[in-house]
N, C-alpha and C positions, 0 to 999 in steps of 0.2 A: 317841255318849252314853258317859260314863266312870261306871264305877262301884267305888268304894274299900270294901274289907272291912278291920276291924281284928281282930287276934288277940291275946287276952289273956297268951298265953304262946307261948314260941318252939317250933319243931318242925316237922314235916312234916305237911301238911294235904292231904287229897284235895278238890280243887275241881272242879265241874262246871259248864258254861254251856251253856244251851238258847238258840237264837236262833229267833224265829218271824218270819217274813216275811209279812205276811198282804197279800193281793191283788197279790202280785208273780208274775211269771212269765209268760212267753209261751206260746202255745200250741205243741206240738211235732207236725206231721203225721207219722203213719207208718201203713202198712198192710201186710198180706200178702193173698194170694189162693189159693183153691183151686177145683176145676174137675171135673165128673163127665167132662169129655172134653176133649181137646187139639186136636180137629178141629170144625169146624163142623157143625152148630149146636152151639155150647158155652154151658153155663150155669156162669158164674162167681159164685162167693160172696166178698165181699169182707171181709176181718176188720180193721174199723178199730182201730189200736193207739195212736191219738193220745192225746196227755196235755194236759191243762189246756184243752181246746177245748168250746165250748158250741154251735157250731153247723158244719155240714159242707157242703161243695159237691163233688160228684163230677163228673168229666167222663172219660167212658169212652174216647174217643179215636175214636168212631164216629159223633159227632154226638147221641147221648143223654146226658143228664144226671140226677142225682139229689141230694136235698138229706137222704137218710136216713142214719142213723149208719152202718149195716153193710148196705148194699145187695147185691142179687143181679142179675146182668145176663146176658141172653143175647146172644152174638155170633153171628149168623146165616150170617155170611160169612167165608172165611179172611181173613188180614191179619195186619200187625203193627201193633198198636194201642198208644199212649202214654196211659195213664190216668193222671190228675192228680187229687189230694185236696188240697182247701184246707180247714184248719182253722182256725176263727176264735173268739176271745175279745174282745169288745167291739172295739176299732179294730186290735186286733193278730192276726196272721194268720201261719201257716206253709204251706207248699206242698211236696207231694212228688210225685215222679212215678216210675213203673215201666212197662216196656213188657211186652205180653203178645202172644205170638204164637200166633195159631190157625191150625192147618193146614187145608189143604182136605180135604173128606169123603173 
């Protein structure tokens, strides 16, 4: 889309342009986590920092799942867990993974 402007006199003019893109953009999955313990059993709180998402799917890497926006999960046994967050908006999705190491008691 072209937009032209005419000025009645010569000189320097300050011109601004604002562009709004409505309805655009893919979701971006992001999260961090914090726990009260680093050994089992460990209760971990997940801080969902995703952008432009409408729904969330968490896989905690131990066979448990959640659809909550910011879940808390308890790891009862030690292990190296791959946590996956899928953030979705309409038919668009973004996935991010992080490893969590839970030590033995």
